[in-house]
N, CA, C and O atoms as a CHARMM CRD file, in Angstrom:
* protein
*
  336
    1    1 MET  N      1.30500  -1.10800  -0.27800 PROA 1      0.00000
    2    1 MET  CA     0.35600   0.15100  -0.02100 PROA 1      0.00000
    3    1 MET  C      0.99500   1.41700   0.12600 PROA 1      0.00000
    4    1 MET  O      1.81400   1.70100   1.00000 PROA 1      0.00000
    5    2 GLU  N      0.60500   2.10800  -0.71500 PROA 2      0.00000
    6    2 GLU  CA     0.75200   3.87600  -0.93400 PROA 2      0.00000
    7    2 GLU  C      0.99300   4.08500   0.44900 PROA 2      0.00000
    8    2 GLU  O      0.27000   3.59000   1.31400 PROA 2      0.00000
    9    3 LYS  N      2.49900   5.17200   0.82200 PROA 3      0.00000
   10    3 LYS  CA     2.80000   5.34800   2.58500 PROA 3      0.00000
   11    3 LYS  C      1.46700   6.65700   2.79100 PROA 3      0.00000
   12    3 LYS  O      1.10500   6.78600   3.96000 PROA 3      0.00000
   13    4 ASN  N      0.74600   7.60000   1.73200 PROA 4      0.00000
   14    4 ASN  CA     0.02800   8.70100   1.84600 PROA 4      0.00000
   15    4 ASN  C     -1.11900   7.78700   1.90400 PROA 4      0.00000
   16    4 ASN  O     -1.96000   8.01000   2.77500 PROA 4      0.00000
   17    5 ALA  N     -1.22600   7.13900   1.38700 PROA 5      0.00000
   18    5 ALA  CA    -2.35800   6.06800   1.56500 PROA 5      0.00000
   19    5 ALA  C     -3.18600   5.73100   2.39100 PROA 5      0.00000
   20    5 ALA  O     -4.36400   5.91400   2.69800 PROA 5      0.00000
   21    6 LEU  N     -1.67300   4.80900   2.89800 PROA 6      0.00000
   22    6 LEU  CA    -2.25600   4.09500   4.36100 PROA 6      0.00000
   23    6 LEU  C     -1.76700   5.21000   5.16100 PROA 6      0.00000
   24    6 LEU  O     -2.70400   5.33000   5.95100 PROA 6      0.00000
   25    7 ILE  N     -0.98000   6.04200   5.45500 PROA 7      0.00000
   26    7 ILE  CA    -1.50900   7.47700   6.89900 PROA 7      0.00000
   27    7 ILE  C     -2.69200   7.82300   6.23600 PROA 7      0.00000
   28    7 ILE  O     -3.37000   7.68900   7.25500 PROA 7      0.00000
   29    8 ALA  N     -3.26800   8.05500   5.65000 PROA 8      0.00000
   30    8 ALA  CA    -4.17200   8.62000   5.54400 PROA 8      0.00000
   31    8 ALA  C     -5.81500   8.13200   6.05800 PROA 8      0.00000
   32    8 ALA  O     -6.78800   8.76600   6.46800 PROA 8      0.00000
   33    9 GLN  N     -5.48600   6.38800   5.74300 PROA 9      0.00000
   34    9 GLN  CA    -6.51900   5.09100   6.14700 PROA 9      0.00000
   35    9 GLN  C     -5.96200   5.49200   8.02200 PROA 9      0.00000
   36    9 GLN  O     -6.81100   5.53100   8.91200 PROA 9      0.00000
   37   10 LEU  N     -4.90300   5.67100   8.22600 PROA 10     0.00000
   38   10 LEU  CA    -4.40700   5.15900   9.83000 PROA 10     0.00000
   39   10 LEU  C     -5.50000   6.65900  10.56000 PROA 10     0.00000
   40   10 LEU  O     -6.36300   6.61200  11.43700 PROA 10     0.00000
   41   11 LYS  N     -5.05000   7.70600   9.85500 PROA 11     0.00000
   42   11 LYS  CA    -5.61200   9.03500  10.77500 PROA 11     0.00000
   43   11 LYS  C     -7.49300   9.26200  10.95500 PROA 11     0.00000
   44   11 LYS  O     -8.18800   9.99100  11.66300 PROA 11     0.00000
   45   12 THR  N     -7.84700   7.97900   9.66900 PROA 12     0.00000
   46   12 THR  CA    -9.16100   7.77000  10.11000 PROA 12     0.00000
   47   12 THR  C     -9.92400   7.29200  11.24000 PROA 12     0.00000
   48   12 THR  O    -11.01400   7.44000  11.79400 PROA 12     0.00000
   49   13 ILE  N     -8.65800   6.54000  11.33800 PROA 13     0.00000
   50   13 ILE  CA    -9.04900   5.50400  12.32800 PROA 13     0.00000
   51   13 ILE  C     -8.68100   5.39000  13.24600 PROA 13     0.00000
   52   13 ILE  O     -8.43100   4.28400  13.72700 PROA 13     0.00000
   53   14 VAL  N     -8.51400   6.45100  13.82100 PROA 14     0.00000
   54   14 VAL  CA    -7.53600   7.53500  15.18500 PROA 14     0.00000
   55   14 VAL  C     -8.51700   8.48400  15.91600 PROA 14     0.00000
   56   14 VAL  O     -8.85700   8.52700  17.09800 PROA 14     0.00000
   57   15 ALA  N     -8.89400   9.29700  14.74800 PROA 15     0.00000
   58   15 ALA  CA    -9.52200  10.68100  14.49500 PROA 15     0.00000
   59   15 ALA  C    -10.70800  10.26300  15.39800 PROA 15     0.00000
   60   15 ALA  O    -10.89500  11.30000  16.03400 PROA 15     0.00000
   61   16 PRO  N    -11.83700   9.15400  15.93900 PROA 16     0.00000
   62   16 PRO  CA   -12.08600   9.40400  16.72300 PROA 16     0.00000
   63   16 PRO  C    -11.81800   9.58800  18.58300 PROA 16     0.00000
   64   16 PRO  O    -12.51400  10.01500  19.50400 PROA 16     0.00000
   65   17 TYR  N    -10.69100   9.11700  18.49300 PROA 17     0.00000
   66   17 TYR  CA    -9.69200   8.85100  19.57700 PROA 17     0.00000
   67   17 TYR  C     -8.76400   9.95700  20.48300 PROA 17     0.00000
   68   17 TYR  O     -8.38700   9.98900  21.65400 PROA 17     0.00000
   69   18 ILE  N     -8.59200  10.91000  19.21400 PROA 18     0.00000
   70   18 ILE  CA    -7.61100  11.36900  19.54300 PROA 18     0.00000
   71   18 ILE  C     -8.33100  12.77000  20.39700 PROA 18     0.00000
   72   18 ILE  O     -9.45000  13.22100  20.15400 PROA 18     0.00000
   73   19 GLN  N     -7.42300  13.26900  21.38100 PROA 19     0.00000
   74   19 GLN  CA    -7.09400  14.31800  22.53900 PROA 19     0.00000
   75   19 GLN  C     -6.38700  15.53600  22.16500 PROA 19     0.00000
   76   19 GLN  O     -5.49800  15.66600  23.00700 PROA 19     0.00000
   77   20 ASP  N     -6.34400  16.28500  21.51100 PROA 20     0.00000
   78   20 ASP  CA    -5.02600  17.03900  20.85000 PROA 20     0.00000
   79   20 ASP  C     -5.18700  17.03400  19.59500 PROA 20     0.00000
   80   20 ASP  O     -4.41500  16.39500  18.88000 PROA 20     0.00000
   81   21 GLU  N     -6.30200  17.80100  19.04700 PROA 21     0.00000
   82   21 GLU  CA    -7.00300  18.66000  17.69500 PROA 21     0.00000
   83   21 GLU  C     -5.12200  19.36000  16.97600 PROA 21     0.00000
   84   21 GLU  O     -4.70400  18.85800  15.93200 PROA 21     0.00000
   85   22 GLN  N     -4.61600  20.01300  17.40800 PROA 22     0.00000
   86   22 GLN  CA    -3.53900  20.14400  16.50900 PROA 22     0.00000
   87   22 GLN  C     -2.69000  19.20100  16.48400 PROA 22     0.00000
   88   22 GLN  O     -2.46200  18.65400  15.40400 PROA 22     0.00000
   89   23 ALA  N     -2.12700  18.85000  17.47500 PROA 23     0.00000
   90   23 ALA  CA    -0.79700  17.28400  16.95800 PROA 23     0.00000
   91   23 ALA  C     -1.80800  16.73400  15.96200 PROA 23     0.00000
   92   23 ALA  O     -1.37600  17.30800  14.96200 PROA 23     0.00000
   93   24 PHE  N     -2.76600  16.08400  15.56000 PROA 24     0.00000
   94   24 PHE  CA    -3.84900  15.08500  14.95800 PROA 24     0.00000
   95   24 PHE  C     -3.41000  16.06200  13.43100 PROA 24     0.00000
   96   24 PHE  O     -2.82900  15.64000  12.43100 PROA 24     0.00000
   97   25 GLN  N     -3.78200  17.08000  13.62700 PROA 25     0.00000
   98   25 GLN  CA    -3.90200  18.17800  12.00700 PROA 25     0.00000
   99   25 GLN  C     -2.15200  18.20100  11.19700 PROA 25     0.00000
  100   25 GLN  O     -1.69100  18.03700  10.06700 PROA 25     0.00000
  101   26 ASN  N     -1.72900  18.45400  12.32900 PROA 26     0.00000
  102   26 ASN  CA     0.30800  17.99000  12.19000 PROA 26     0.00000
  103   26 ASN  C      0.61600  16.44700  12.40200 PROA 26     0.00000
  104   26 ASN  O      1.69700  16.12700  12.89600 PROA 26     0.00000
  105   27 LEU  N     -0.36100  15.43900  12.02000 PROA 27     0.00000
  106   27 LEU  CA     0.56100  13.91400  11.63200 PROA 27     0.00000
  107   27 LEU  C      1.19400  13.46000  10.94600 PROA 27     0.00000
  108   27 LEU  O      1.01400  13.20200   9.75600 PROA 27     0.00000
  109   28 THR  N      2.15200  13.26900  11.68000 PROA 28     0.00000
  110   28 THR  CA     3.27600  12.82900  11.12000 PROA 28     0.00000
  111   28 THR  C      3.73500  11.66800  10.82600 PROA 28     0.00000
  112   28 THR  O      3.35500  11.10300  11.85100 PROA 28     0.00000
  113   29 GLU  N      4.54800  10.40200   9.90300 PROA 29     0.00000
  114   29 GLU  CA     5.17700   9.24500  11.03200 PROA 29     0.00000
  115   29 GLU  C      5.57100   9.46300  11.80800 PROA 29     0.00000
  116   29 GLU  O      4.72500   8.67900  12.23900 PROA 29     0.00000
  117   30 SER  N      6.19800   9.84500  12.79400 PROA 30     0.00000
  118   30 SER  CA     7.11100  10.27200  14.05900 PROA 30     0.00000
  119   30 SER  C      5.82700  11.20700  15.26900 PROA 30     0.00000
  120   30 SER  O      6.14300  11.80500  16.29800 PROA 30     0.00000
  121   31 THR  N      4.45600  11.05400  14.71700 PROA 31     0.00000
  122   31 THR  CA     3.58200  11.22800  15.78000 PROA 31     0.00000
  123   31 THR  C      3.29600  10.18400  16.71000 PROA 31     0.00000
  124   31 THR  O      2.66200   9.16800  16.42600 PROA 31     0.00000
  125   32 ASP  N      3.88200  10.51500  18.06700 PROA 32     0.00000
  126   32 ASP  CA     3.27400   8.89400  18.94700 PROA 32     0.00000
  127   32 ASP  C      1.97900   9.10000  19.58900 PROA 32     0.00000
  128   32 ASP  O      1.68400   9.97700  20.40000 PROA 32     0.00000
  129   33 PHE  N      1.13300   8.01900  19.03800 PROA 33     0.00000
  130   33 PHE  CA    -0.51400   7.72800  19.57000 PROA 33     0.00000
  131   33 PHE  C     -0.69700   8.07700  21.16600 PROA 33     0.00000
  132   33 PHE  O     -1.90100   8.27400  21.33000 PROA 33     0.00000
  133   34 VAL  N     -0.10900   8.20900  22.20800 PROA 34     0.00000
  134   34 VAL  CA    -0.22700   8.49000  23.43100 PROA 34     0.00000
  135   34 VAL  C     -0.10100   9.67900  23.58400 PROA 34     0.00000
  136   34 VAL  O     -1.05800  10.45400  23.61400 PROA 34     0.00000
  137   35 LYS  N      1.53100  10.13700  23.75000 PROA 35     0.00000
  138   35 LYS  CA     1.94500  11.42000  23.56200 PROA 35     0.00000
  139   35 LYS  C      1.93500  12.91700  23.43100 PROA 35     0.00000
  140   35 LYS  O      1.94800  14.03400  23.94800 PROA 35     0.00000
  141   36 ASP  N      1.89600  11.94700  22.09700 PROA 36     0.00000
  142   36 ASP  CA     1.51600  13.20100  20.86100 PROA 36     0.00000
  143   36 ASP  C     -0.51100  13.40700  20.84700 PROA 36     0.00000
  144   36 ASP  O     -1.15900  14.33300  21.33600 PROA 36     0.00000
  145   37 LEU  N     -0.86500  12.55900  20.33700 PROA 37     0.00000
  146   37 LEU  CA    -2.20800  12.66500  20.29200 PROA 37     0.00000
  147   37 LEU  C     -3.19500  12.50100  21.81200 PROA 37     0.00000
  148   37 LEU  O     -4.42300  12.55200  21.74100 PROA 37     0.00000
  149   38 LYS  N     -2.54000  12.32000  23.01900 PROA 38     0.00000
  150   38 LYS  CA    -2.74400  12.30700  24.30000 PROA 38     0.00000
  151   38 LYS  C     -4.08700  10.76300  24.04400 PROA 38     0.00000
  152   38 LYS  O     -5.11600  10.70600  24.71800 PROA 38     0.00000
  153   39 ILE  N     -3.73600   9.75800  23.02500 PROA 39     0.00000
  154   39 ILE  CA    -4.59500   8.44300  23.25700 PROA 39     0.00000
  155   39 ILE  C     -4.71700   7.93500  24.69900 PROA 39     0.00000
  156   39 ILE  O     -3.63100   7.98700  25.27700 PROA 39     0.00000
  157   40 ASN  N     -5.75000   7.44700  25.47100 PROA 40     0.00000
  158   40 ASN  CA    -5.40900   6.49500  26.54900 PROA 40     0.00000
  159   40 ASN  C     -5.64200   4.88000  25.44100 PROA 40     0.00000
  160   40 ASN  O     -6.24100   4.32000  24.52300 PROA 40     0.00000
  161   41 SER  N     -4.17400   4.81300  26.91600 PROA 41     0.00000
  162   41 SER  CA    -4.81700   2.75100  26.87900 PROA 41     0.00000
  163   41 SER  C     -5.31900   2.37200  25.97100 PROA 41     0.00000
  164   41 SER  O     -4.86400   1.90000  24.92900 PROA 41     0.00000
  165   42 ALA  N     -6.78400   2.64300  26.47000 PROA 42     0.00000
  166   42 ALA  CA    -8.12200   1.74800  26.21500 PROA 42     0.00000
  167   42 ALA  C     -8.71600   2.35000  25.10800 PROA 42     0.00000
  168   42 ALA  O     -9.63700   1.60900  24.76600 PROA 42     0.00000
  169   43 ASN  N     -8.66600   3.13500  24.51600 PROA 43     0.00000
  170   43 ASN  CA    -8.81700   3.85700  23.40300 PROA 43     0.00000
  171   43 ASN  C     -8.03700   2.94100  22.00200 PROA 43     0.00000
  172   43 ASN  O     -8.41800   2.62200  20.87600 PROA 43     0.00000
  173   44 LEU  N     -6.70000   2.74300  22.84400 PROA 44     0.00000
  174   44 LEU  CA    -5.72200   2.27900  21.95900 PROA 44     0.00000
  175   44 LEU  C     -5.93200   0.88300  21.18300 PROA 44     0.00000
  176   44 LEU  O     -5.63700   0.43900  20.07400 PROA 44     0.00000
  177   45 VAL  N     -6.66400   0.37200  22.45900 PROA 45     0.00000
  178   45 VAL  CA    -6.98100  -0.73800  22.38600 PROA 45     0.00000
  179   45 VAL  C     -7.92600  -1.04000  20.87300 PROA 45     0.00000
  180   45 VAL  O     -7.78200  -1.92900  20.03300 PROA 45     0.00000
  181   46 ASP  N     -8.66100  -0.20100  20.92600 PROA 46     0.00000
  182   46 ASP  CA   -10.15400  -0.05100  19.87400 PROA 46     0.00000
  183   46 ASP  C     -9.08600   0.76000  18.91300 PROA 46     0.00000
  184   46 ASP  O    -10.01800   1.29000  18.30900 PROA 46     0.00000
  185   47 ILE  N     -8.46400   1.05400  18.56200 PROA 47     0.00000
  186   47 ILE  CA    -7.87400   1.37000  17.24200 PROA 47     0.00000
  187   47 ILE  C     -6.70000   0.18900  16.62300 PROA 47     0.00000
  188   47 ILE  O     -6.42300   0.09500  15.42700 PROA 47     0.00000
  189   48 ILE  N     -6.19800  -0.52600  17.53800 PROA 48     0.00000
  190   48 ILE  CA    -5.51900  -1.78900  16.88300 PROA 48     0.00000
  191   48 ILE  C     -7.10100  -2.97600  16.14100 PROA 48     0.00000
  192   48 ILE  O     -7.04900  -3.68700  15.13700 PROA 48     0.00000
  193   49 LEU  N     -8.39400  -2.76300  17.15800 PROA 49     0.00000
  194   49 LEU  CA    -8.81900  -3.32300  16.74100 PROA 49     0.00000
  195   49 LEU  C     -9.53200  -2.91900  15.65700 PROA 49     0.00000
  196   49 LEU  O     -9.97300  -3.83800  14.96800 PROA 49     0.00000
  197   50 ASP  N     -9.80800  -1.65000  15.25700 PROA 50     0.00000
  198   50 ASP  CA   -10.38700  -0.93900  14.02800 PROA 50     0.00000
  199   50 ASP  C     -8.92900  -0.91300  13.13500 PROA 50     0.00000
  200   50 ASP  O     -8.99500  -0.90800  11.90600 PROA 50     0.00000
  201   51 ILE  N     -7.82300  -0.90100  13.71800 PROA 51     0.00000
  202   51 ILE  CA    -7.07500  -1.85400  12.27400 PROA 51     0.00000
  203   51 ILE  C     -6.86300  -3.29700  11.83400 PROA 51     0.00000
  204   51 ILE  O     -7.17300  -3.44300  10.65200 PROA 51     0.00000
  205   52 GLU  N     -6.64700  -3.85000  12.12900 PROA 52     0.00000
  206   52 GLU  CA    -7.88300  -5.13400  12.28500 PROA 52     0.00000
  207   52 GLU  C     -8.65600  -5.33100  11.08200 PROA 52     0.00000
  208   52 GLU  O     -8.38800  -6.18200  10.23300 PROA 52     0.00000
  209   53 ASP  N     -9.83300  -4.34600  11.02000 PROA 53     0.00000
  210   53 ASP  CA   -11.08700  -4.90000  10.33700 PROA 53     0.00000
  211   53 ASP  C    -10.61500  -4.07900   9.44100 PROA 53     0.00000
  212   53 ASP  O    -11.11700  -4.32400   8.34400 PROA 53     0.00000
  213   54 ALA  N     -9.60100  -2.89600   9.40800 PROA 54     0.00000
  214   54 ALA  CA   -10.24000  -1.77200   8.24600 PROA 54     0.00000
  215   54 ALA  C     -8.60500  -3.09600   7.06300 PROA 54     0.00000
  216   54 ALA  O     -8.87800  -3.76800   6.06800 PROA 54     0.00000
  217   55 PHE  N     -7.49400  -3.01100   7.57300 PROA 55     0.00000
  218   55 PHE  CA    -6.87600  -3.75600   6.56400 PROA 55     0.00000
  219   55 PHE  C     -6.78400  -5.64300   6.63500 PROA 55     0.00000
  220   55 PHE  O     -5.73200  -6.15700   6.25600 PROA 55     0.00000
  221   56 ASP  N     -7.85900  -6.49300   7.09900 PROA 56     0.00000
  222   56 ASP  CA    -8.22100  -7.67700   7.08900 PROA 56     0.00000
  223   56 ASP  C     -6.96700  -8.24300   7.32900 PROA 56     0.00000
  224   56 ASP  O     -6.37700  -9.11800   6.69400 PROA 56     0.00000
  225   57 ILE  N     -6.43100  -7.23500   8.96900 PROA 57     0.00000
  226   57 ILE  CA    -5.26300  -8.44500   9.41600 PROA 57     0.00000
  227   57 ILE  C     -5.13500  -8.91100  10.82200 PROA 57     0.00000
  228   57 ILE  O     -5.94500  -8.49100  11.64800 PROA 57     0.00000
  229   58 ARG  N     -4.41100  -9.55000  11.09300 PROA 58     0.00000
  230   58 ARG  CA    -4.60200 -10.08700  12.43600 PROA 58     0.00000
  231   58 ARG  C     -3.10700  -9.56200  13.14700 PROA 58     0.00000
  232   58 ARG  O     -1.95700  -9.75200  12.75300 PROA 58     0.00000
  233   59 LEU  N     -3.70200  -8.70200  14.55600 PROA 59     0.00000
  234   59 LEU  CA    -2.41500  -8.41800  14.76700 PROA 59     0.00000
  235   59 LEU  C     -1.73100  -9.50100  16.35900 PROA 59     0.00000
  236   59 LEU  O     -2.60900 -10.13900  16.93900 PROA 59     0.00000
  237   60 GLU  N     -0.67200  -9.59200  16.77100 PROA 60     0.00000
  238   60 GLU  CA    -0.81300 -10.06000  17.42700 PROA 60     0.00000
  239   60 GLU  C      0.18300  -8.90600  19.05900 PROA 60     0.00000
  240   60 GLU  O      0.68100  -7.78100  19.08600 PROA 60     0.00000
  241   61 ASN  N      0.02600  -9.97000  20.06400 PROA 61     0.00000
  242   61 ASN  CA     0.39500  -8.80400  21.32300 PROA 61     0.00000
  243   61 ASN  C      1.45000  -8.09000  20.89600 PROA 61     0.00000
  244   61 ASN  O      1.37400  -6.86400  20.98300 PROA 61     0.00000
  245   62 GLU  N      2.71700  -8.74100  20.31600 PROA 62     0.00000
  246   62 GLU  CA     4.02600  -7.97600  20.31000 PROA 62     0.00000
  247   62 GLU  C      4.00800  -6.86600  18.95300 PROA 62     0.00000
  248   62 GLU  O      4.94600  -6.10900  18.70100 PROA 62     0.00000
  249   63 ASP  N      2.55300  -6.96400  18.04200 PROA 63     0.00000
  250   63 ASP  CA     2.48200  -6.12900  17.20100 PROA 63     0.00000
  251   63 ASP  C      1.85100  -5.01400  18.04900 PROA 63     0.00000
  252   63 ASP  O      2.43600  -3.94100  17.89600 PROA 63     0.00000
  253   64 MET  N      0.55200  -4.97100  19.11700 PROA 64     0.00000
  254   64 MET  CA    -0.24400  -4.11500  19.50000 PROA 64     0.00000
  255   64 MET  C      0.85800  -3.38500  20.54700 PROA 64     0.00000
  256   64 MET  O      0.66600  -2.24500  20.96900 PROA 64     0.00000
  257   65 GLU  N      2.25200  -4.33600  20.97700 PROA 65     0.00000
  258   65 GLU  CA     3.13400  -3.56100  22.25500 PROA 65     0.00000
  259   65 GLU  C      4.07600  -2.35200  21.31800 PROA 65     0.00000
  260   65 GLU  O      4.21700  -1.18100  21.67200 PROA 65     0.00000
  261   66 GLN  N      4.63200  -2.94100  20.11400 PROA 66     0.00000
  262   66 GLN  CA     5.69800  -1.90700  19.30700 PROA 66     0.00000
  263   66 GLN  C      3.95900  -0.58400  18.77600 PROA 66     0.00000
  264   66 GLN  O      3.69000   0.56700  19.12000 PROA 66     0.00000
  265   67 MET  N      3.50400  -1.22000  18.19400 PROA 67     0.00000
  266   67 MET  CA     2.03700   0.44700  17.83700 PROA 67     0.00000
  267   67 MET  C      1.91700   1.07300  18.44100 PROA 67     0.00000
  268   67 MET  O      0.80300   1.12200  18.96200 PROA 67     0.00000
  269   68 LEU  N      3.37500   2.45000  19.03400 PROA 68     0.00000
  270   68 LEU  CA     3.20100   3.26400  19.34200 PROA 68     0.00000
  271   68 LEU  C      3.07900   4.15100  18.61600 PROA 68     0.00000
  272   68 LEU  O      2.54200   5.09800  19.19100 PROA 68     0.00000
  273   69 THR  N      3.32300   4.35300  17.54900 PROA 69     0.00000
  274   69 THR  CA     3.75700   5.78400  16.87900 PROA 69     0.00000
  275   69 THR  C      3.11200   5.32400  14.84800 PROA 69     0.00000
  276   69 THR  O      2.99100   4.32100  14.14500 PROA 69     0.00000
  277   70 VAL  N      2.95000   6.41800  14.76900 PROA 70     0.00000
  278   70 VAL  CA     2.16300   5.82000  13.11700 PROA 70     0.00000
  279   70 VAL  C      3.51600   4.86600  12.89000 PROA 70     0.00000
  280   70 VAL  O      3.57700   3.64000  12.98100 PROA 70     0.00000
  281   71 LYS  N      4.82200   6.02300  12.49200 PROA 71     0.00000
  282   71 LYS  CA     5.54700   4.96300  11.84400 PROA 71     0.00000
  283   71 LYS  C      5.71900   3.20700  11.94700 PROA 71     0.00000
  284   71 LYS  O      5.93700   2.42100  11.02500 PROA 71     0.00000
  285   72 SER  N      5.50400   2.87900  13.66600 PROA 72     0.00000
  286   72 SER  CA     5.65600   1.66200  13.75100 PROA 72     0.00000
  287   72 SER  C      4.10800   0.92000  13.29900 PROA 72     0.00000
  288   72 SER  O      4.02700  -0.30800  13.30000 PROA 72     0.00000
  289   73 ALA  N      3.08000   1.66300  12.97400 PROA 73     0.00000
  290   73 ALA  CA     1.49600   1.33800  12.83600 PROA 73     0.00000
  291   73 ALA  C      1.65300   0.68100  11.49500 PROA 73     0.00000
  292   73 ALA  O      1.10100  -0.36500  11.15400 PROA 73     0.00000
  293   74 MET  N      2.48900   1.43300  10.75600 PROA 74     0.00000
  294   74 MET  CA     2.70400   1.40600   9.27900 PROA 74     0.00000
  295   74 MET  C      3.64100   0.37800   9.00500 PROA 74     0.00000
  296   74 MET  O      3.74200  -0.55000   8.20300 PROA 74     0.00000
  297   75 ASN  N      4.15900   0.76000   9.75100 PROA 75     0.00000
  298   75 ASN  CA     5.54700  -0.73100   9.50000 PROA 75     0.00000
  299   75 ASN  C      5.00300  -1.89000  10.14100 PROA 75     0.00000
  300   75 ASN  O      5.74800  -2.85900   9.99400 PROA 75     0.00000
  301   76 ILE  N      4.00300  -2.12700  10.77800 PROA 76     0.00000
  302   76 ILE  CA     3.12200  -3.17200  10.72800 PROA 76     0.00000
  303   76 ILE  C      2.10600  -3.70200   9.90400 PROA 76     0.00000
  304   76 ILE  O      1.92600  -4.90700   9.72900 PROA 76     0.00000
  305   77 VAL  N      1.29800  -2.59500   9.28800 PROA 77     0.00000
  306   77 VAL  CA     0.18600  -3.13800   8.68900 PROA 77     0.00000
  307   77 VAL  C      0.67500  -3.10300   7.03600 PROA 77     0.00000
  308   77 VAL  O     -0.09900  -3.21700   6.08600 PROA 77     0.00000
  309   78 THR  N      1.78000  -2.96300   6.97200 PROA 78     0.00000
  310   78 THR  CA     2.51500  -3.22100   5.84900 PROA 78     0.00000
  311   78 THR  C      2.96800  -4.44800   5.60600 PROA 78     0.00000
  312   78 THR  O      2.82300  -5.17300   4.62200 PROA 78     0.00000
  313   79 ALA  N      3.70200  -4.64700   6.91300 PROA 79     0.00000
  314   79 ALA  CA     4.39500  -6.33900   6.97000 PROA 79     0.00000
  315   79 ALA  C      3.30500  -7.44000   6.18700 PROA 79     0.00000
  316   79 ALA  O      3.28000  -8.03700   5.11100 PROA 79     0.00000
  317   80 LYS  N      2.19900  -7.29900   7.72100 PROA 80     0.00000
  318   80 LYS  CA     1.14600  -7.90500   7.71900 PROA 80     0.00000
  319   80 LYS  C      0.67500  -8.03100   6.16300 PROA 80     0.00000
  320   80 LYS  O      0.94800  -9.00200   5.45800 PROA 80     0.00000
  321   81 LEU  N      0.02000  -7.04200   5.79300 PROA 81     0.00000
  322   81 LEU  CA    -0.53300  -7.25400   4.39800 PROA 81     0.00000
  323   81 LEU  C      0.57700  -7.90300   3.42700 PROA 81     0.00000
  324   81 LEU  O      0.10300  -8.74200   2.66200 PROA 81     0.00000
  325   82 ASP  N      2.36700  -7.61200   3.27300 PROA 82     0.00000
  326   82 ASP  CA     2.86800  -8.41000   3.02300 PROA 82     0.00000
  327   82 ASP  C      2.61200  -9.83800   2.99900 PROA 82     0.00000
  328   82 ASP  O      2.98100 -10.67900   2.17900 PROA 82     0.00000
  329   83 ALA  N      2.21000  -9.90700   3.60400 PROA 83     0.00000
  330   83 ALA  CA     2.65600 -11.55700   4.49000 PROA 83     0.00000
  331   83 ALA  C      1.00800 -12.32700   3.70100 PROA 83     0.00000
  332   83 ALA  O      0.58400 -13.46600   3.89400 PROA 83     0.00000
  333   84 LYS  N      0.46100 -11.35800   2.92400 PROA 84     0.00000
  334   84 LYS  CA    -0.96000 -11.96200   3.57100 PROA 84     0.00000
  335   84 LYS  C     -0.86600 -12.76200   1.88600 PROA 84     0.00000
  336   84 LYS  O     -1.75200 -13.53400   1.51900 PROA 84     0.00000
């Protein structure tokens, strides 16, 4: 999947959960879901489930533990899609 399309899809998925609108508007690969967007851990689980549904992939516990930034989410999603 093309990088910009993947970022756009991730933005759509995280949008309902963000607490910092300005950080969301300036979202980049280095954006941290918890520190920058102020997403709490319960909502992070919801985001993981939404990512699984949106991309039709299965995320393991170690994937979830690593998925703290936009870049790590992109890397994990891309690897899962490539493995399909």
